[in-house]
N, C-alpha and C positions, 0 to 999 in steps of 0.2 A: 459395527455400530456407526451411525451417521452423526457427525457433529452438527449442532444447530448453526444456522447462518449467523455470522457476526452482526451485532447491532449496527444499523446504518443511521446516519443523521437524517432528519426529515427531507433534506434536499438531495440526499444520495451522494453527496460529494465525499463523504468520509465513512469509514467504519470505526467503531470504538473498541479498542482492546485494552483491558486493564485501565480504563479511564482516559486513554490517549487516542487522539484522532490520527487516522492513517488514510491518506488520499486513496480513493478508489480509481479503478481503470476508467478511461474515457468511455462513456456509454455510446458514443457515436461510432466506435469500432464495430465492425461486423463480428458476429459470433465466431466465424471461422478465423478471422485475423486475431481476435482476442485469444482464442484457444491456441493458435500458433505461437503467439507471444508468451503466453503463460507456460507453454511447454519449453520454450527457449529459456525462460526465467528459471524454471525448475531444473533444467539441464545445467544451467550456469551455477545454480546454488549447489547442486551435487558436485560439480567440478571444484567449487571452492572447498567443500568438505574434503574431497579427495586430495587436493593440493595441501591443505592443512595437515592431513594425516601423513602425507609423504614428506612434508617439510620443504616442498618446492615453492619457493617464494615467487619465482617467475610465473609459474602456472597459477598461483594464487592471484597475482596481480591481473593476469589475463582473465581469469574466471570472474573476478570482482568487476572488471571492466564490462564483461558480458552481462552481468547482473544489472549494472547501471544502464547499459544500452537497452535492455529489455524493459526496465522500469520506465525509462524515458519514452519508449515507443508505446507503452501501455497508458501513459499519462499520469503515472504515480509519482513521477519526479519531473523536474523541469517546469516549463511554463504551465500554468493551470489550463484545464480544458474548458472551463466555463467562461462565458463572455460578459457577465454582468458587472465586472470590476471588483467583485468581492475578493478580499485578500486570501492568500493561501495560509491555512492554519494547520498544515500537516505537522504532525508530531507535537502539537500543543496538547495540553491537558484539557479535556472537555470542560471541566469546571472553570477554566481560565480563558475561555474562548467565547465567541459570539453565540455558542450553543449552550452556555452556562445555565440558562433558565430551563431549557428543554432537559438537559442532563440532570439538574437538581430535581425536576419533577419525576424522574424515573427512579430516583434513589429511595430506598426504604426509609420511612420516617421512624425516629426513635420513640 
């Protein structure tokens, strides 16, 4: 079964999960580079899980650093990838952000 794509903000900078904004990958990355980085991110996340299951704190720290490095390279963390000066609203609730009116319009009315 295929999951539906997450809801994206109108400008494509964020996806919304459970009402929270999460920065998307830099759209200027080539598809091949994006895929390479996503694979590195998934490998690092699996390594975090393995380290947690084994209780290896050193391996966990290393794996978490690899997750961070991949997210930086994807543009999901660190400096924003857009150039219009808009602030980063990563991890903000959509209802408390500059997207509040857009988000409210999508919510079911009582």
